[in-house]
Short mmCIF file of the C-alpha atoms (twelve columns), coordinates in Angstrom:
data_MODEL
# 
_entry.id   MODEL 
# 
loop_
_atom_site.group_PDB 
_atom_site.id 
_atom_site.type_symbol 
_atom_site.label_atom_id 
_atom_site.label_alt_id 
_atom_site.label_comp_id 
_atom_site.label_asym_id 
_atom_site.label_seq_id 
_atom_site.Cartn_x 
_atom_site.Cartn_y 
_atom_site.Cartn_z 
_atom_site.pdbx_PDB_model_num 
ATOM 1   C CA . MET A 1   141.335 66.415 21.263 1 
ATOM 2   C CA . ARG A 2   138.817 69.718 22.173 1 
ATOM 3   C CA . ILE A 3   141.138 72.976 23.248 1 
ATOM 4   C CA . THR A 4   138.595 75.514 25.264 1 
ATOM 5   C CA . MET A 5   139.731 78.790 26.265 1 
ATOM 6   C CA . ARG A 6   138.035 81.471 28.755 1 
ATOM 7   C CA . GLN A 7   138.784 84.962 29.307 1 
ATOM 8   C CA . ARG A 8   137.357 87.130 32.476 1 
ATOM 9   C CA . ASN A 9   138.135 90.977 31.906 1 
ATOM 10  C CA . PHE A 10  141.521 90.360 30.099 1 
ATOM 11  C CA . ASP A 11  141.446 90.317 26.407 1 
ATOM 12  C CA . ILE A 12  143.507 87.318 24.424 1 
ATOM 13  C CA . THR A 13  145.951 87.977 20.684 1 
ATOM 14  C CA . PRO A 14  145.902 86.226 18.268 1 
ATOM 15  C CA . SER A 15  149.771 85.441 20.022 1 
ATOM 16  C CA . PHE A 16  148.789 84.637 23.483 1 
ATOM 17  C CA . ARG A 17  146.892 82.482 21.873 1 
ATOM 18  C CA . GLU A 18  149.738 80.895 20.088 1 
ATOM 19  C CA . TYR A 19  152.117 81.027 23.164 1 
ATOM 20  C CA . VAL A 20  149.446 79.114 25.181 1 
ATOM 21  C CA . GLU A 21  149.147 76.881 22.883 1 
ATOM 22  C CA . GLN A 22  153.196 76.527 22.328 1 
ATOM 23  C CA . LYS A 23  154.021 76.101 26.636 1 
ATOM 24  C CA . ILE A 24  150.314 74.790 27.469 1 
ATOM 25  C CA . VAL A 25  149.195 72.415 25.338 1 
ATOM 26  C CA . ARG A 26  152.121 71.113 23.144 1 
ATOM 27  C CA . PRO A 27  154.057 69.571 25.855 1 
ATOM 28  C CA . ALA A 28  151.265 68.460 27.877 1 
ATOM 29  C CA . GLU A 29  149.632 66.392 24.585 1 
ATOM 30  C CA . HIS A 30  153.622 64.789 24.805 1 
ATOM 31  C CA . LEU A 31  153.608 63.347 27.632 1 
ATOM 32  C CA . LEU A 32  149.651 62.635 27.831 1 
ATOM 33  C CA . ALA A 33  150.613 60.627 23.888 1 
ATOM 34  C CA . SER A 34  148.631 57.113 23.622 1 
ATOM 35  C CA . ASP A 35  147.944 55.005 21.797 1 
ATOM 36  C CA . ARG A 36  144.593 55.030 22.688 1 
ATOM 37  C CA . GLN A 37  141.798 57.275 20.740 1 
ATOM 38  C CA . GLU A 38  139.266 56.390 22.253 1 
ATOM 39  C CA . ASP A 39  140.233 58.893 25.646 1 
ATOM 40  C CA . LEU A 40  140.139 62.619 23.685 1 
ATOM 41  C CA . PRO A 41  141.603 64.799 26.585 1 
ATOM 42  C CA . LEU A 42  139.359 68.141 26.652 1 
ATOM 43  C CA . PHE A 43  142.031 71.175 27.236 1 
ATOM 44  C CA . ASP A 44  139.196 73.919 29.502 1 
ATOM 45  C CA . ILE A 45  141.936 76.990 29.252 1 
ATOM 46  C CA . GLU A 46  140.877 80.221 31.534 1 
ATOM 47  C CA . VAL A 47  143.759 83.236 31.866 1 
ATOM 48  C CA . GLU A 48  141.389 86.259 34.377 1 
ATOM 49  C CA . ARG A 49  143.110 88.914 35.536 1 
ATOM 50  C CA . THR A 50  141.052 88.840 38.539 1 
ATOM 51  C CA . THR A 51  140.529 92.894 40.203 1 
ATOM 52  C CA . ARG A 52  140.250 95.626 36.821 1 
ATOM 53  C CA . HIS A 53  141.724 98.374 39.488 1 
ATOM 54  C CA . HIS A 54  144.923 96.608 41.767 1 
ATOM 55  C CA . ARG A 55  148.188 97.056 39.361 1 
ATOM 56  C CA . LYS A 56  150.389 95.411 42.160 1 
ATOM 57  C CA . GLY A 57  151.352 92.348 43.088 1 
ATOM 58  C CA . GLN A 58  149.278 88.996 41.438 1 
ATOM 59  C CA . VAL A 59  147.565 90.029 38.889 1 
ATOM 60  C CA . TYR A 60  146.511 87.346 36.493 1 
ATOM 61  C CA . ARG A 61  145.241 84.258 36.870 1 
ATOM 62  C CA . VAL A 62  145.575 80.698 34.421 1 
ATOM 63  C CA . VAL A 63  143.480 77.295 35.580 1 
ATOM 64  C CA . VAL A 64  143.897 74.806 32.879 1 
ATOM 65  C CA . ASN A 65  142.138 71.178 33.732 1 
ATOM 66  C CA . ILE A 66  142.298 68.522 31.192 1 
ATOM 67  C CA . THR A 67  139.615 65.883 31.044 1 
ATOM 68  C CA . LEU A 68  140.878 62.264 30.138 1 
ATOM 69  C CA . GLY A 69  137.822 60.107 31.403 1 
ATOM 70  C CA . ARG A 70  136.681 60.300 34.366 1 
ATOM 71  C CA . LYS A 71  140.089 61.707 36.058 1 
ATOM 72  C CA . LEU A 72  140.747 65.294 36.317 1 
ATOM 73  C CA . LEU A 73  144.335 67.229 36.328 1 
ATOM 74  C CA . ARG A 74  144.172 70.951 36.669 1 
ATOM 75  C CA . ALA A 75  147.064 73.519 37.946 1 
ATOM 76  C CA . GLU A 76  146.424 77.499 37.970 1 
ATOM 77  C CA . ALA A 77  148.686 80.269 38.556 1 
ATOM 78  C CA . THR A 78  148.829 83.946 39.911 1 
ATOM 79  C CA . ASP A 79  151.588 86.322 38.407 1 
ATOM 80  C CA . GLU A 80  151.806 90.217 38.191 1 
ATOM 81  C CA . ASP A 81  151.867 88.426 34.265 1 
ATOM 82  C CA . PRO A 82  150.177 86.851 31.950 1 
ATOM 83  C CA . ARG A 83  152.494 85.138 29.877 1 
ATOM 84  C CA . ALA A 84  154.951 84.949 33.682 1 
ATOM 85  C CA . ALA A 85  151.359 82.798 34.746 1 
ATOM 86  C CA . CYS A 86  151.462 80.302 32.205 1 
ATOM 87  C CA . ASP A 87  154.787 79.180 32.131 1 
ATOM 88  C CA . LEU A 88  153.841 78.251 36.075 1 
ATOM 89  C CA . VAL A 89  151.140 76.014 35.169 1 
ATOM 90  C CA . GLU A 90  153.121 74.858 32.334 1 
ATOM 91  C CA . GLU A 91  155.813 73.072 35.555 1 
ATOM 92  C CA . GLU A 92  152.603 72.072 37.836 1 
ATOM 93  C CA . LEU A 93  151.174 70.819 34.886 1 
ATOM 94  C CA . LYS A 94  153.849 68.356 34.162 1 
ATOM 95  C CA . ARG A 95  154.330 67.488 37.340 1 
ATOM 96  C CA . GLU A 96  149.995 66.545 37.317 1 
ATOM 97  C CA . ILE A 97  150.544 64.903 33.711 1 
ATOM 98  C CA . ARG A 98  154.288 62.912 35.249 1 
ATOM 99  C CA . SER A 99  151.719 61.982 38.636 1 
ATOM 100 C CA . PHE A 100 148.670 60.711 36.422 1 
ATOM 101 C CA . LYS A 101 150.820 58.589 34.748 1 
ATOM 102 C CA . THR A 102 152.809 57.219 37.228 1 
ATOM 103 C CA . LYS A 103 150.470 56.154 39.205 1 
ATOM 104 C CA . SER A 104 149.709 52.717 37.961 1 
ATOM 105 C CA . ARG A 105 152.303 51.788 38.140 1 
ATOM 106 C CA . THR A 106 153.792 52.664 41.227 1 
ATOM 107 C CA . LEU A 107 149.998 51.126 42.705 1 
ATOM 108 C CA . VAL A 108 151.725 47.609 40.881 1 
ATOM 109 C CA . LYS A 109 155.181 48.084 42.309 1 
ATOM 110 C CA . ARG A 110 153.492 49.062 45.442 1 
ATOM 111 C CA . GLY A 111 151.686 45.315 45.500 1 
ATOM 112 C CA . ALA A 112 154.422 43.074 44.544 1 
ATOM 113 C CA . ARG A 113 156.627 44.222 47.500 1 
ATOM 114 C CA . ARG A 114 153.066 43.409 49.492 1 
ATOM 115 C CA . ALA A 115 152.851 40.155 48.024 1 
ATOM 116 C CA . LYS A 116 157.237 39.802 48.301 1 
ATOM 117 C CA . ASP A 117 157.228 39.950 52.130 1 
ATOM 118 C CA . VAL A 118 153.745 38.446 52.837 1 
ATOM 119 C CA . LEU A 119 155.197 35.235 50.992 1 
ATOM 120 C CA . ARG A 120 158.641 35.845 53.125 1 
ATOM 121 C CA . ASP A 121 157.613 36.216 56.566 1 
ATOM 122 C CA . GLY A 122 154.668 32.825 55.838 1 
ATOM 123 C CA . GLY A 123 157.551 30.328 54.322 1 
ATOM 124 C CA . MET A 124 159.031 30.500 57.650 1 
# 
């Protein structure tokens, strides 16, 4: 797995880098764990302070892009505190990963239901 962290108008301290790894990268690794080693995910994490002169409101923005082969999973959040924005991104990223992993199973079940309905209606 390759991890890229970028910052804009914000200095990433070693403690903040560790926090991001703990809150975003490790849970995503756990959820994306697969037996295929050929599709190593590429994490692109961007932390930015949206404005330099405004101090109120949603000032910090965290964007996470995970590239899995041709599929892109994206999560974005803004908040007054960069750590709180990381927490929001973590929740959104977990939703995206669950949706990605269950999509194929959902499509198979939908096709099976459709085939069952066709057989039931066609057989009578």
